[in-house]
C-alpha positions as CSV (number, residue, x, y, z in Angstrom):
1,M,59.2,31.7,-55.2
2,P,56.8,33.3,-57.8
3,G,57.0,31.7,-61.1
4,A,58.8,28.6,-59.9
5,H,55.7,26.4,-60.3
6,A,55.2,28.2,-63.8
7,A,58.7,27.4,-65.1
8,S,58.5,23.6,-64.2
9,A,54.9,23.3,-65.5
10,G,55.6,25.2,-68.7
11,V,58.7,23.0,-69.5
12,G,56.8,19.8,-68.6
13,Q,53.9,20.7,-71.0
14,D,56.0,21.4,-74.0
15,R,59.9,21.2,-73.6
16,D,60.6,22.2,-77.2
17,Q,58.6,25.3,-77.4
18,Q,60.1,28.2,-75.7
19,S,58.6,31.1,-77.8
20,A,55.2,32.4,-78.9
21,T,54.4,34.1,-82.1
22,V,52.1,37.4,-82.0
23,M,50.8,39.2,-85.0
24,L,51.7,43.0,-84.6
25,F,49.0,45.4,-85.9
26,R,51.1,48.7,-86.9
27,G,48.2,50.7,-88.3
28,P,45.5,50.8,-90.8
29,G,46.5,49.6,-94.4
30,L,49.7,48.1,-93.2
31,P,49.9,44.2,-93.1
32,H,50.3,42.4,-89.8
33,A,53.8,41.6,-88.9
34,P,54.6,38.3,-87.1
35,R,56.9,38.8,-84.0
36,T,58.5,35.9,-82.0
37,V,58.6,36.5,-78.3
38,R,59.9,34.3,-75.4
39,L,57.3,32.6,-73.4
40,P,57.2,34.1,-70.0
41,S,57.1,32.4,-66.7
42,P,53.9,33.6,-65.1
43,A,54.0,35.4,-61.7
44,G,51.7,34.8,-58.6
45,D,47.9,34.6,-59.9
46,E,48.8,34.5,-63.4
47,A,48.3,31.8,-66.2
48,L,50.0,31.3,-69.4
49,V,47.5,29.9,-72.2
50,A,48.0,28.2,-75.4
51,I,45.3,29.5,-77.8
52,E,43.1,26.9,-79.5
53,L,41.0,29.4,-81.4
54,A,40.3,32.9,-81.5
55,T,37.5,34.6,-83.2
56,V,37.3,38.2,-85.0
57,C,35.1,40.7,-83.2
58,G,33.5,43.6,-85.2
59,S,35.8,46.0,-83.0
60,D,39.0,44.2,-84.4
61,V,37.7,45.0,-88.0
62,H,36.9,48.7,-87.1
63,T,40.5,49.1,-85.6
64,S,42.0,47.5,-88.5
65,L,40.2,49.7,-91.0
66,G,41.1,52.9,-89.0
67,H,37.5,53.7,-87.8
68,R,38.6,53.5,-84.1
69,V,42.0,54.4,-82.7
70,E,44.3,52.2,-80.6
71,P,47.8,52.7,-79.5
72,T,50.1,51.0,-81.9
73,P,51.9,48.5,-82.4
74,L,49.4,46.0,-80.7
75,V,48.2,42.6,-80.7
76,L,44.6,42.6,-81.6
77,G,42.0,40.0,-80.5
78,H,40.0,39.4,-77.2
79,E,37.9,36.3,-78.0
80,A,39.5,33.0,-77.7
81,V,39.5,29.6,-75.8
82,G,42.7,27.8,-74.8
83,R,44.5,25.6,-72.5
84,I,46.7,26.5,-69.5
85,V,50.3,25.5,-70.1
86,A,51.9,27.3,-67.1
87,L,50.9,28.9,-63.9
88,G,52.4,31.2,-61.3
89,D,52.7,30.5,-57.7
90,P,50.2,30.8,-56.1
91,A,48.0,29.7,-59.1
92,P,44.9,31.7,-59.8
93,R,41.6,30.4,-58.5
94,Y,38.4,29.9,-60.1
95,S,35.2,31.4,-58.6
96,D,34.6,28.2,-56.8
97,G,37.9,28.5,-55.0
98,R,39.6,25.7,-56.8
99,P,43.1,26.5,-58.1
100,A,43.7,26.4,-61.8
101,E,45.8,23.4,-63.1
102,V,48.0,23.1,-66.1
103,G,46.0,21.4,-68.9
104,D,42.7,23.1,-67.9
105,R,40.6,24.2,-70.8
106,V,39.6,27.9,-70.2
107,V,38.1,31.1,-71.4
108,W,38.9,34.5,-69.8
109,S,37.6,37.9,-69.6
110,L,38.5,40.7,-72.1
111,A,39.1,43.0,-69.0
112,V,41.8,42.7,-66.4
113,R,40.7,44.6,-63.2
114,C,42.6,45.6,-60.0
115,G,39.7,44.3,-57.7
116,S,40.3,47.2,-55.1
117,C,39.3,50.5,-56.6
118,D,36.0,52.1,-55.9
119,R,34.5,51.1,-59.3
120,C,35.5,47.4,-58.6
121,A,33.9,47.6,-55.3
122,R,30.7,49.0,-56.7
123,G,30.6,45.9,-59.1
124,I,31.5,47.5,-62.3
125,P,35.2,46.2,-62.6
126,Q,34.9,46.6,-66.4
127,K,35.2,50.1,-65.6
128,C,38.1,49.7,-63.2
129,R,40.3,52.7,-62.6
130,S,43.3,50.7,-63.8
131,L,41.5,48.8,-66.3
132,R,43.4,46.8,-69.1
133,K,42.0,45.1,-71.9
134,F,43.1,42.3,-74.1
135,G,43.5,43.3,-77.7
136,H,43.6,47.1,-76.8
137,E,47.0,47.5,-75.1
138,R,50.1,48.9,-76.7
139,F,52.6,46.0,-77.4
140,Q,55.3,46.3,-74.8
141,R,57.6,44.1,-72.7
142,A,55.6,44.3,-69.6
143,W,52.6,42.3,-71.3
144,E,53.7,41.1,-74.7
145,L,51.1,38.5,-74.9
146,S,48.1,40.8,-74.4
147,G,46.0,39.8,-77.7
148,M,44.4,36.7,-78.9
149,F,45.8,36.9,-82.5
150,A,48.9,35.0,-81.3
151,T,49.8,31.4,-80.2
152,H,49.8,32.2,-76.5
153,A,48.3,34.6,-74.3
154,L,49.4,35.7,-70.6
155,L,46.5,36.1,-68.2
156,P,47.5,38.6,-65.6
157,A,46.2,38.8,-62.0
158,G,42.7,40.3,-62.1
159,S,41.6,38.2,-65.2
160,A,38.4,36.2,-64.7
161,I,39.4,32.8,-65.7
162,I,36.6,30.3,-66.3
163,P,37.2,26.5,-66.9
164,V,35.2,25.0,-69.8
165,P,34.3,21.3,-70.6
166,I,36.3,19.5,-73.4
167,D,33.2,18.5,-75.1
168,V,32.0,21.9,-76.1
169,P,33.2,22.9,-79.5
170,S,35.9,25.8,-79.7
171,S,33.6,27.7,-82.1
172,V,31.1,27.8,-79.3
173,L,33.3,29.0,-76.7
174,A,35.6,31.3,-78.2
175,P,33.1,34.1,-78.6
176,A,32.1,33.8,-75.0
177,G,34.6,36.3,-73.6
178,C,33.1,39.2,-75.7
179,G,29.7,39.2,-77.4
180,I,28.1,36.4,-75.4
181,A,29.0,37.6,-72.0
182,T,28.1,41.1,-73.1
183,A,24.6,39.8,-74.0
184,R,24.4,38.3,-70.7
185,A,25.1,41.7,-69.1
186,G,22.5,43.3,-70.9
187,L,19.8,40.9,-69.8
188,R,21.1,41.2,-66.3
189,A,20.5,44.9,-66.6
190,A,16.9,44.2,-67.9
191,E,16.2,41.8,-65.1
192,R,16.9,44.3,-62.5
193,V,13.6,46.2,-63.7
194,V,11.6,43.3,-65.4
195,G,11.4,39.6,-65.0
196,L,12.0,37.8,-68.1
197,D,9.7,34.9,-67.6
198,G,6.8,35.7,-69.7
199,A,8.1,39.0,-70.7
200,S,7.9,40.5,-74.2
201,V,11.5,41.3,-75.5
202,L,12.5,43.1,-78.6
203,V,16.1,42.7,-79.6
204,T,17.3,45.1,-82.4
205,G,20.4,43.9,-84.2
206,G,21.1,40.3,-85.2
207,G,24.8,40.0,-84.7
208,L,26.4,37.8,-82.1
209,I,25.3,39.9,-79.1
210,G,21.7,40.2,-80.4
211,L,21.5,36.4,-81.2
212,A,22.9,35.4,-77.9
213,A,20.5,37.9,-76.3
214,C,17.7,36.1,-78.1
215,A,18.7,32.7,-77.0
216,M,19.3,33.6,-73.3
217,A,16.1,35.6,-73.0
218,S,14.0,32.6,-74.5
219,E,15.6,30.2,-72.4
220,R,14.4,32.4,-69.5
221,G,10.8,32.3,-70.7
222,A,10.6,35.5,-72.6
223,V,8.7,35.8,-75.9
224,V,11.3,37.3,-78.2
225,T,11.2,39.4,-81.4
226,L,14.4,39.9,-83.4
227,S,14.6,43.1,-85.5
228,D,17.3,43.3,-88.4
229,P,17.3,44.6,-91.9
230,A,19.3,41.6,-93.2
231,P,17.3,38.6,-94.1
232,G,20.0,36.2,-93.2
233,R,20.2,37.6,-89.7
234,R,16.5,37.4,-89.3
235,S,16.6,33.7,-90.2
236,L,19.2,33.1,-87.7
237,G,17.1,34.8,-85.1
238,L,14.5,32.0,-85.4
239,D,17.3,29.5,-84.8
240,F,18.2,31.3,-81.7
241,G,15.0,31.4,-79.9
242,A,13.0,34.4,-81.6
243,T,9.4,33.4,-82.0
244,R,9.0,36.4,-84.4
245,V,11.5,38.4,-86.7
246,E,10.8,41.7,-88.6
247,D,12.5,44.1,-90.8
248,P,12.8,47.5,-89.1
249,G,10.9,49.2,-91.7
250,D,7.9,46.9,-91.2
251,R,7.5,47.3,-87.5
252,D,4.2,47.3,-86.1
253,P,3.6,50.7,-84.5
254,A,1.1,49.2,-82.0
255,A,3.3,46.6,-80.8
256,E,4.7,47.1,-77.2
257,Y,7.6,45.3,-75.4
258,D,8.6,44.9,-71.6
259,V,12.2,44.9,-72.6
260,V,14.0,46.3,-75.7
261,I,17.6,45.4,-76.1
262,D,19.5,47.3,-78.7
263,A,22.6,45.5,-80.1
264,S,22.9,47.5,-83.3
265,G,24.0,51.0,-82.2
266,A,21.7,52.6,-85.0
267,G,19.9,55.7,-83.9
268,S,16.8,54.9,-85.6
269,A,16.8,51.5,-83.7
270,L,17.3,53.3,-80.3
271,A,14.5,55.7,-81.0
272,A,12.0,53.1,-82.4
273,G,13.0,50.9,-79.3
274,L,11.8,53.6,-76.8
275,D,8.7,54.2,-78.8
276,A,7.8,50.5,-78.4
277,L,8.6,50.3,-74.8
278,A,5.6,49.4,-72.6
279,V,4.9,51.2,-69.4
280,G,7.5,50.3,-66.8
281,G,9.7,48.6,-69.4
282,A,13.4,48.6,-69.7
283,A,15.7,49.8,-72.6
284,V,19.0,48.4,-72.5
285,W,21.6,50.1,-75.0
286,I,24.5,48.0,-75.9
287,G,25.5,48.7,-79.5
288,S,26.3,52.3,-79.3
289,V,30.1,52.2,-78.8
290,F,31.3,54.6,-81.5
291,P,30.5,58.4,-81.8
292,S,27.2,59.3,-83.2
293,A,24.7,62.0,-83.7
294,P,22.8,63.1,-80.3
295,L,19.4,61.1,-80.0
296,P,16.4,63.0,-79.3
297,V,14.5,61.6,-76.3
298,A,11.0,62.7,-75.4
299,A,11.5,63.2,-71.7
300,E,7.7,63.2,-71.1
301,R,7.6,59.7,-72.6
302,V,10.2,58.4,-70.4
303,V,8.6,60.0,-67.2
304,R,5.1,59.1,-67.8
305,G,6.1,55.6,-69.2
306,L,8.2,54.9,-66.0
307,A,10.7,53.8,-68.5
308,T,14.4,52.7,-67.3
309,I,17.3,53.3,-69.9
310,T,20.4,51.5,-69.1
311,G,23.7,51.7,-70.9
312,V,25.9,48.3,-70.9
313,H,29.4,48.3,-72.0
314,N,31.4,45.1,-71.6
315,Y,30.6,43.0,-68.7
316,A,31.6,41.7,-65.2
317,P,33.1,38.5,-64.5
318,I,29.8,36.9,-63.3
319,D,28.3,37.5,-66.7
320,L,31.1,35.4,-68.3
321,E,30.7,32.8,-65.6
322,D,26.8,32.8,-66.4
323,S,27.6,32.6,-70.2
324,V,29.7,29.7,-69.9
325,A,27.1,27.8,-67.8
326,F,24.5,28.9,-70.4
327,L,26.8,27.4,-73.2
328,R,27.4,24.2,-71.3
329,R,23.7,23.3,-71.2
330,S,22.3,25.0,-74.2
331,W,24.9,25.1,-77.2
332,S,23.3,22.1,-78.9
333,R,20.0,23.5,-78.6
334,F,21.1,26.8,-80.4
335,P,23.3,26.6,-83.4
336,F,26.4,28.6,-81.8
337,A,28.7,26.3,-83.5
338,E,27.6,27.4,-86.8
339,L,28.2,31.1,-86.2
340,V,32.0,30.8,-86.9
341,G,32.4,30.2,-90.5
342,A,35.6,30.5,-92.5
343,R,38.8,29.9,-90.5
344,F,42.2,31.2,-91.4
345,P,45.7,30.3,-89.9
346,L,47.4,32.9,-87.7
347,D,49.9,34.0,-90.5
348,D,47.0,34.9,-92.7
349,L,45.4,37.1,-90.3
350,D,44.9,40.1,-92.7
351,S,42.7,37.7,-94.8
352,A,40.8,36.8,-91.7
353,L,40.0,40.5,-91.0
354,A,39.2,41.2,-94.8
355,R,36.7,38.4,-94.6
356,A,35.2,39.5,-91.3
357,A,34.6,43.1,-92.8
358,E,32.5,41.5,-95.6
359,Q,30.1,40.2,-92.9
360,R,29.4,37.0,-94.8
361,E,29.2,35.2,-91.3
362,V,28.7,36.3,-87.7
363,R,32.2,35.3,-86.8
364,V,35.5,34.3,-88.5
365,G,37.9,32.0,-86.8
366,V,41.8,32.4,-86.4
367,V,43.7,29.1,-85.8
368,P,47.2,29.6,-84.3
369,G,48.8,26.5,-85.8
């Protein structure tokens, strides 16, 4: 019967722990409220995970400050790594067909898709007709463990679950489920137009997505330039595979790039990126996830330049899988582990969000216990 395997596995994993703690976001300006919930027995194709480390994404900060509106109360957080403590019957399967097992260390997609609608069939499950997203859903009994700022998360059927090795640090793996996988989706969009080996690539914006895009593009043979107004982020760009960095105000107007990836969302960066695009090039826009002023685009420039402009929002399961494979082989080459700076206990989540808003480091960590 569904859940029978889960109940026995969960009790066998930790006989004393029958409840989880979540941190409820109730609205901007209000402190998070801890809430104790009973650990569920997963149904078929579901997994219950004990969170090892969560990281604070910029969107968590924007929600907490009221810059974006989500249904409240909710449990924020969508970047994490953890271990499976209970499974449904049947257990979910990894992409290679193996069933998940209790004790597996995993990361998972921020989006939960149905797998059967027209958008899922077209290969854009991140825009599923019945999409649910970790860290974005209103807190309710049907899915209480729906955010990463908690001790546990319930991974519903339709979650992409990727096993990860025990020797890769949690600080490397936790951000994979958002920024790093999104960077891979951006590069995949570019590669539909331009091969990266030997290509010149401009990345605008040196946050997690931009730095991951630099590292992945350089690994694939691209010559990468990172543009960011912050000297610290430019310095990081050199550590993450960029051969050149620049302040946006000092850009060479004669420079051309086969690929321009914008991870900043700044209108000036989008416009400058189009101007810098070589004939037949690809512009990939990732950072523009908030309302902004319309961007003037010279249609003739796009037409005569054979330019391709692609928007990327979130990612498909293959992007998360590719990102984990990239981290497994390259995490020690690039200082991903150093991107997570200050760490806060779960019950001090408000301090973690305040620290993240200061942007002293690329990511702030939240440790459940």
